[in-house]
Each structure stands twice: as C-alpha cells, then as structure tokens.
C-alpha atoms as one frame of an Amber mdcrd trajectory, in Angstrom:
protein
  -3.077   6.590 -36.866  -2.253   7.628 -33.352  -5.373   8.447 -31.016  -5.680
  12.330 -30.420  -5.656  11.815 -26.633  -2.319   9.850 -26.760   0.537  11.832
 -26.751   3.728  10.025 -28.213   5.955  13.105 -28.471   7.859  14.815 -25.375
   5.724  17.834 -25.606   2.959  18.421 -23.053  -0.227  19.136 -24.372  -3.771
  18.582 -23.573  -5.882  17.396 -26.558  -9.233  19.241 -27.330 -11.972  17.623
 -25.666 -10.231  15.436 -23.078 -12.471  16.741 -20.154 -15.671  16.149 -21.784
 -14.436  12.490 -22.786 -13.256  11.658 -19.289 -16.524  12.725 -17.790 -18.585
  11.050 -20.379 -16.851   7.749 -20.524 -14.200   6.913 -17.800 -15.240   5.772
 -14.552 -12.549   6.445 -11.944 -11.563   4.734  -8.717 -13.925   5.694  -6.122
 -15.821   7.822  -8.869 -17.624  10.983  -8.127 -17.999  13.520 -10.696 -17.094
  16.468  -7.965 -13.678  15.131  -7.901 -13.196  15.802 -11.578 -14.788  19.380
 -12.006 -11.142  20.512 -12.691  -8.906  17.732 -13.166  -5.288  17.356 -13.847
  -3.904  15.389 -17.065  -0.773  13.782 -16.367   1.432  13.688 -19.578   4.847
  12.540 -18.734   6.965  11.221 -15.803  10.730  12.027 -15.284  12.270  10.665
 -12.475  10.934  12.046  -9.306   8.592  14.061 -11.139   5.197  13.998 -12.907
   4.365  16.650 -15.698   0.964  17.647 -16.811  -0.391  18.503 -19.878  -0.036
  22.375 -19.219   3.540  21.204 -18.580   3.641  21.735 -14.835   6.452  20.005
 -13.131   5.450  18.394  -9.788   7.332  16.176  -7.154   5.463  12.811  -7.008
   4.876  12.853  -3.477   3.330   9.461  -3.371   5.084   7.417  -6.080   2.233
   7.133  -8.270   0.212   5.203  -5.674   2.650   3.927  -3.358   4.359   2.029
  -6.335   6.643   3.742  -8.525   9.731   2.741  -6.252  12.248   3.651  -9.094
  10.874   6.820 -10.365   9.178   7.726 -13.943  10.883   6.476 -17.164  13.332
   4.179 -15.897  15.053   3.097 -18.874  16.096  -0.388 -17.504  12.257  -1.277
 -16.899  11.439  -0.274 -20.187  13.838  -2.436 -22.011  13.000  -5.180 -19.717
   9.223  -5.131 -20.941  10.444  -4.369 -24.420  13.008  -7.268 -24.663  10.352
  -9.915 -23.054   7.100  -8.419 -25.226   9.586  -9.563 -28.283  10.354 -12.809
 -26.773   7.083 -13.880 -25.043   4.541 -11.561 -24.670   2.165 -14.403 -22.872
   1.832 -17.593 -22.023  -0.226 -19.181 -19.355   1.056 -21.301 -16.231  -1.607
 -23.890 -16.017  -1.731 -27.525 -16.626   1.702 -28.325 -16.267   2.695 -24.955
 -18.136   5.408 -22.794 -17.208   8.064 -20.082 -18.460  11.466 -18.765 -17.398
  10.554 -15.225 -15.887   8.163 -16.868 -13.589  10.452 -19.410 -12.465  13.187
 -16.828 -12.049  11.025 -14.253  -9.933   9.760 -17.096  -7.431  13.153 -18.330
  -7.042  14.487 -14.592  -6.446  11.618 -13.929  -4.016  12.793 -17.011  -2.005
  15.837 -15.139  -1.232  14.751 -12.051  -0.149  11.083 -12.790   1.395  10.447
 -12.866   5.240  12.131 -16.068   6.438  10.157 -19.386   6.199   8.443 -17.897
   3.064   9.311 -20.476   0.314   6.861 -20.642  -2.833   4.830 -18.077  -4.666
   1.774 -17.360  -6.476   1.237 -14.141  -8.758  -1.657 -11.992  -9.286  -2.286
  -8.845 -11.005  -3.067  -6.729  -8.029  -3.077  -6.144  -4.208  -6.693  -6.722
  -4.297  -6.552 -10.101  -5.734  -3.387 -10.906  -3.407  -5.753 -10.356  -0.746
  -8.395 -12.634  -2.241  -5.821 -15.275  -2.710  -4.544 -14.965   0.921  -7.837
 -15.621   2.336  -8.893 -18.416  -0.169  -5.504 -20.044   0.826  -5.879 -19.400
   4.489  -9.355 -21.234   4.607  -8.378 -23.976   1.969  -5.173 -24.762   4.123
  -7.483 -25.854   6.980  -9.906 -27.400   5.358  -6.745 -29.665   3.778  -5.501
 -30.383   7.240  -8.833 -31.687   8.805 -10.030 -28.448  10.006 -12.956 -27.064
   8.080 -14.494 -24.972  10.834 -11.523 -22.511  10.525 -12.887 -19.846   8.138
 -12.871 -16.700  10.059 -10.719 -13.898   9.044  -9.735 -11.126  11.755  -8.481
  -7.884  10.212  -8.186  -4.255  11.870  -9.901  -1.015  11.894  -8.275   1.658
   9.436  -6.596  -1.510   7.428  -6.929  -1.347   3.744  -6.755  -4.595   1.588
  -8.524  -3.782  -1.694 -11.777  -3.238  -3.368 -12.719  -6.596  -4.524 -15.291
  -8.625  -2.727 -13.781 -10.281   0.211 -10.800  -7.799   0.061 -13.259  -4.848
   0.690 -14.799  -6.979   3.462 -11.630  -7.446   5.089 -10.876  -3.651   4.841
 -11.341  -2.010   7.887 -12.960   1.110   6.450 -16.548   1.154   5.988 -17.042
   3.324   3.079 -15.579   0.449   0.693 -18.472  -1.778   1.792 -21.360   0.680
   1.718 -23.975   0.305  -0.986 -22.603  -3.045  -2.466 -24.745  -5.366  -0.261
 -23.809  -7.451   2.608 -20.022  -7.889   3.334 -18.596 -11.335   2.930 -19.174
 -13.641   5.898 -16.708 -14.733   8.415 -14.803 -11.661   8.661 -14.404  -9.473
  11.999 -12.171  -6.430  12.859 -10.384  -5.271  16.006  -8.946  -2.069  16.877
  -5.596  -0.575  15.138  -2.694  -0.237  17.575  -2.733   3.526  16.196  -0.148
   4.772  18.681  -1.478   8.432  18.593  -5.116   7.706  19.365  -5.063   4.133
  20.887  -4.683   4.355  24.931  -2.349   1.519  25.599   0.776  -0.335  24.621
   1.399  -2.196  21.667   0.900  -5.599  23.531  -2.334  -4.398  25.012  -3.584
  -3.609  21.148  -2.195  -7.115  20.409  -3.995  -8.552  23.168  -7.537  -7.481
  21.462  -6.714 -10.224  18.794  -6.176 -12.873  21.270  -9.904 -11.571  23.016
 -11.133 -11.822  19.703  -9.649 -15.556  19.028 -11.207 -16.716  22.405 -14.596
 -14.764  21.829 -14.966 -16.703  18.398 -13.415 -19.942  19.480 -10.029 -20.710
  18.275 -11.348 -23.829  16.266 -13.103 -21.186  13.741 -10.271 -18.631  13.335
  -8.270 -19.336  10.130  -6.071 -16.338  10.087  -5.329 -12.403  11.077  -4.274
 -10.178   8.311  -2.566  -6.798   8.872  -0.352  -4.619   7.460   3.015  -3.581
   8.732   2.152  -0.097   8.541  -1.403   0.971   7.760  -0.911   3.101   4.689
  -4.279   3.505   2.589  -6.877   3.385   5.151  -5.036   4.668   8.125  -2.902
   7.121   6.882   0.617   5.754   7.582  -0.002   4.234  11.152   3.418   3.036
  12.401   2.884   0.248  15.300   4.356   0.142  18.551   7.526  -2.076  18.789
   5.786  -4.432  21.002   2.944  -4.946  18.810   4.071  -7.574  16.179   5.934
  -9.728  18.311   2.895 -10.285  20.545   0.702 -10.693  17.510   2.881 -13.705
  16.556   3.069 -15.458  19.918  -0.928 -15.288  19.744  -1.079 -16.783  16.336
   1.315 -19.538  17.288  -0.784 -20.028  20.403  -4.117 -20.641  18.932  -2.929
 -22.025  15.726  -3.716 -18.964  13.666  -2.285 -18.183  10.400  -0.585 -14.520
  10.086  -0.988 -12.971   6.947   1.158  -9.856   6.216   0.279  -7.455   3.724
   3.230  -5.736   2.152   1.480  -4.460  -0.733   2.471  -0.510   0.477   5.463
  -1.872   2.678   7.233  -4.190   0.731  10.241  -3.999  -1.901  12.371  -1.592
   0.328   9.817   1.080   1.267  10.422   0.940   4.974  14.245   0.493   5.024
  13.911  -3.165   4.579  12.998  -5.670   1.634   9.675  -6.282   3.889   8.665
  -4.463   6.778   7.926  -7.241   8.888  11.845  -7.390   9.536  11.736  -4.147
  11.394  10.235  -6.471  14.250  11.699  -9.657  13.564   8.455 -11.614  12.865
   7.792 -14.296  10.224   4.264 -14.271   8.583   2.561 -17.406   7.395   1.724
 -15.725   4.144   2.916 -12.457   2.927   1.139 -10.422   0.115   2.846  -7.996
  -2.226   2.010  -5.923  -5.345   2.691  -2.418  -6.325   6.597  -1.889  -5.540
   7.642  -5.322  -7.315   7.320  -3.732 -10.865   7.862  -0.166  -9.756   4.370
   0.144 -11.029   5.369  -0.149 -14.537   3.379  -3.312 -15.183   0.567  -4.720
 -12.864   1.847  -7.651 -10.873   0.853  -8.842  -7.079   1.326 -12.300  -5.500
   1.150 -13.984  -2.113   4.212 -15.986  -0.702   3.538 -18.850   1.679   5.460
 -20.993   4.284   6.783 -24.363   3.887   3.927 -25.932   5.943   1.403 -24.252
   3.582   3.296 -25.278   0.382   3.335 -29.062   1.613  -0.344 -29.083   1.988
  -0.774 -27.693  -1.431   1.658 -30.554  -2.567  -0.020 -33.298  -0.835  -3.413
 -32.585  -1.613  -5.240 -35.173  -4.163  -5.888 -34.113  -7.695  -9.676 -33.703
  -7.038  -9.268 -31.364  -3.951  -6.527 -29.335  -5.142  -6.208 -25.902  -4.697
  -8.678 -24.587  -7.411  -7.459 -21.212  -7.773  -6.023 -18.985 -10.828  -5.969
 -16.247 -13.104  -5.420 -15.820 -16.573  -2.565 -13.581 -15.977  -1.254 -15.319
 -13.030   2.838 -14.977 -13.597   2.354 -12.811 -16.614   5.929 -12.883 -18.313
   6.297  -9.352 -19.107   5.423  -8.453 -15.477   7.602 -10.867 -14.172  10.525
 -10.008 -16.333   9.985  -6.239 -14.951   9.777  -7.482 -11.482  13.092  -9.046
 -11.765  14.837  -5.779 -13.266  13.538  -3.807 -10.551  14.695  -6.260  -7.939
  18.126  -6.141  -9.532  18.041  -2.219  -9.469  16.891  -2.407  -5.712  19.700
  -4.414  -4.603  22.355  -2.848  -6.766  21.420   0.685  -5.789  21.235  -0.495
  -2.083  17.787   1.469  -1.915  16.126  -0.087   0.923  19.366   0.956   2.978
  18.939   4.434   1.146  15.439   4.650   2.022  16.094   4.132   5.869  18.677
   6.605   5.849  17.045   9.403   3.799  13.707   8.569   5.690  14.970   9.390
   8.996  16.428  12.752   7.516  13.076  14.041   5.907  11.126  12.827   9.181
  13.820  15.013  11.071  13.021  18.000   8.615   9.216  17.634   8.876   9.567
  17.792  12.785  11.732  20.527  12.728   9.163  22.386  10.584   5.849  21.628
  11.971   6.219  20.142  15.595   5.307  23.431  17.039   2.088  24.172  14.967
  -1.233  24.065  16.785  -2.694  21.837  14.345  -0.257  19.311  13.776  -1.250
  16.269  15.912   1.218  13.797  14.942   4.198  13.322  12.487   5.156   9.542
  11.912   6.917   7.676   9.529   9.089   4.567   8.682  11.641   4.406   5.816
  10.041   6.638   2.752   6.665   6.356   4.403   5.456   9.136   6.142   1.763
  10.764   7.713   1.234  14.131   9.101  -1.880  14.250  10.840  -3.813  17.405
  11.424  -6.157  18.047  14.139  -8.595  20.887  15.145  -7.517  20.817  18.751
  -4.197  19.138  19.488  -4.940  19.136  23.327  -8.026  16.811  22.768  -6.787
  15.197  19.487 -10.270  16.555  18.188 -10.564  15.828  14.190 -11.599  18.469
  11.797 -15.254  18.130  10.851 -16.362  17.542   7.424 -17.639  21.246   6.709
 -13.877  22.443   6.999 -13.175  20.957   3.404  -9.575  20.463   4.924  -8.236
  17.649   2.828  -9.398  19.455  -0.985  -7.730  22.663   0.573  -4.690  21.060
   1.237  -4.259  19.219  -1.907  -4.737  22.425  -3.807  -2.208  24.383  -1.725
   0.475  21.385  -1.950  -0.239  21.193  -5.880   0.237  24.885  -6.317   3.380
  24.480  -4.507   4.731  21.733  -6.731   3.870  18.809  -4.754   1.470  15.963
  -5.767   0.334  13.715  -3.201  -2.510  12.303  -1.147  -4.392  13.711   1.703
  -6.430  11.074   3.322  -9.363  13.112   5.284  -6.846  14.666   7.969  -3.507
  13.098   7.100  -0.881  14.210   4.628   0.521  11.120   2.925   4.121  10.730
   1.609   5.740   8.345  -0.244   8.385   9.691  -2.717   9.925   7.294  -4.841
  13.197   5.442  -3.360  15.427   6.930  -5.882  14.370  10.590  -4.956  17.318
  12.880  -4.956  18.080  14.888  -1.571  17.188  18.338  -3.131  13.759  17.108
  -3.823  13.323  15.567  -0.363  14.029  18.920   0.848  11.736  20.499  -1.217
   8.865  18.080   0.080   9.484  18.921   3.539   9.512  22.712   2.610   6.285
  22.421   0.581   4.241  20.451   3.122   5.595  22.912   6.044   4.284  26.128
   3.828   1.364  24.205   2.961   0.085  23.659   6.336   0.953  27.023   7.399
  -0.951  28.659   4.513  -4.147  26.604   5.199  -3.983  26.491   8.924  -2.109
  29.747   9.853  -0.816  29.106  13.543  -2.191  32.324  15.089  -5.886  32.025
  13.507  -5.908  28.210  14.285  -5.178  29.120  18.043  -7.582  31.733  18.032
 -10.426  29.552  16.166  -9.569  27.011  19.070 -10.149  29.355  21.823 -13.689
  30.374  20.497 -14.622  26.944  19.475 -13.474  24.480  22.118
C-alpha cells in the first residue's frame, strides 16, 4: 500500500495532515519551526520548474540546492539509475573489491578534472568531501615525514559543510555556535570579497602568506577555498589576480591547495571546474552536487599524482585508514557518468558561460540604478545580487528589516524559487534552463526588488536615517 504522503500520480495534491506530521517528526536542515509556519510542499519537478502541492509552477532559480544542473525529471538519468539498480544496486569497494561504474567514473574524471588531478575517492556529500580532504592533507604530510603540518587555513564567508571538521573549516560562525568547541588547528583569513575588501586580489591573497608565516610553514598542511564563495558568501567572485597569487604562495611554503568545487564544478561557471578561469592547479579538488545533477547523492575528492604516490607507497599498517559504506556507490556512479555524458554532448559548460553573460547583462540593465542594489556579480550561471541600506557607505540592512523573508515571499509570489542569503539574492538555475525562463528570472528579480524596496521610498529613508 502506498503511503498517503507519497504522490505516485502526476496530479499535485497535498495529503491531509502533512504539515502536522512535518512539524512533529521531520527535522529540517538549519531547523527552526519559525521557518515552517507556512511551508511549501514540493510535489513534482519538470525541467527548469518545481511544482508544489497546490499546483503552482515556479522556476527553480537555485537548481534545487545548487545541484540540479540538468533540470528535473531528465529521462536519461532516471534510466541510468534504473538500469544500474537492476544490475547491481550495491557493492562495497573495500578490501580488494571494485565495480565497473566506480572504475569508469574515476577514469572519466581523470580526463575532465583540473590538470594534475589523477585519482579519485567518492563520498556521498560535499561535507564528507571536506572531511576527506582535510584528513588526506594531514595524512599526506604525516606519510612523508612532516607530522607537524596539520593546520588548515580557510576564509571568512566560506562554506565547506556541516559535519564536525567541515563546519569548523566553514567561515560562517553560526555553523559552529552551540555545538561545542571547533575542531583544532583550523584558522581563517579574510575573503577577497571584491565589493567589500579594500585592496587588490593579490593583496587579499597575501593575507594567506602572512598567516602561514605567523603560524610557521612547517605547521600548515593546506589552504582550502571555493573558487566562487557560494553558500556562505552569497556568490563572491574573486579578483582575477587572486588565485594565481594563492598558487604561488602555496608552492613557496609547500602548502597543499584544496579547491572546493562542490558548487562550482561540472560546468556551472562556464568551465568543467572553476579554477580553470584562472589557470591554477589544485593539489586536491573536492566535488559533489552537480556531478549527478542531484538525482543521487555523490561527492568526492580528486588528488594529484604526488598524493596518489604517497597513498600507494604507504606500508599496509600505515595506510590511509579512511572510507565510507557508500563510497563509490554503483547507482550514484552510473548516474554521474550519464550526467557527464549529457554535459559534454550538449556543450552545457559553454552554454552556461554564454547564457550567464546575457542574464548578468539583463540584471545590470534592470537594477544597476536602484539605490539599494550594491553589487551585481556572477560567473557562468551563478549570480549574487547584494542589497544595501545605503549604497554610498555599503551599510547593510539590519535584522529588524526582515529583508530576506520579505524578498523570498515576493519572489515566490512572482514565480521564482531561490535562496536569499541575508541580503544577497542567489541565483543558480539549471544549465538547461531555456532562454525564456532566464529572461523571466531577470524580470522577476527586478520586479521583486522594486516591490520590496521602492526606489523613491528607499532614497527618502536613507536621507532620514543616514
């Protein structure tokens, strides 16, 4: 018998009592009941659209959670999962065992990953990928006779996950508050944040060198950074001179560079991986989200030949003691292979670059003169529109303005589901989104900002409350 809360039919219908059951039994990410006083119940997905249980069709402006690159209900991905489930639903890859989908995916990733990345380990999420990157960096230095190199340097406004070490590496303090002490040997430096950082990208990168020298290069294992800071920073695109300088510093002090491509990987920014925009080579690249278009959880890391050589050379008793039950899950690997095939066949990375430039231009045309729009930024199909109480001083809105919930409600009412991160409207539509829907996104965002922050009223408010 089908559970009444499941909806196998095509009809959108809210089952009786779902809201009460949700509030009583389901703990949500970043849980608080205030967020679920009047929640939406998603029923179906079709291409670039989400349909709720009341039958409302909304453009999916965030690709689910930055991950549904190929849109919803893509038949090839459903078929790939179904076929693999019928052949081999699960097999572990421990103790000399392997399977075809895992081997094939690792081999394919070696072809499209950043230059120098040769071997891959699979997780089920970006948070697990961060845990794996940090453990791997520390293990590597231990294995080559530098056991003091344990410190990890991250950045303010970064987001690297919600598990123990990942939350500590994350540069948003809320993710560590109330959970006990953060993990040791982790420190943060300021973000390059072009809209708010007073200096060049090279000057922002030099803060890494200062931190390494302050801590002692012999104690620093790795620097971890998102090429574009998404979930914590509101889509912060760095200056062009930032990452080349970061690579120079890491090389100078023998510090591993971990590129967190969980949001930016697999065509999102116009390249397979975003570090290609600046021509830099990471020592470790971590990924998740778009690798399966969100259809099946999968994440992982790729490592350089130098790290792979250390893994292979370790004595059996001092091996890399790390793994998960679902590492290289065969169904997830099969879906990932089909996702990558479609991304290649349809040239979606190139399309993301082209479509992104057009949408960014539309956003500038509609919002550049608005007195509360401080910054409009983006790379490929990844955007942030930062709103400010005062454009001259870049003063932020206070929490008493209730800005984010008001914007979310207005965007939803106009037909767009996306994320508002405090004072930044984040956009990351599926790479397959048709031009008409991209144009609609620009119109909806422009209209919503004008509705919530009428330009004349906003200007008057600024004069009264400098």
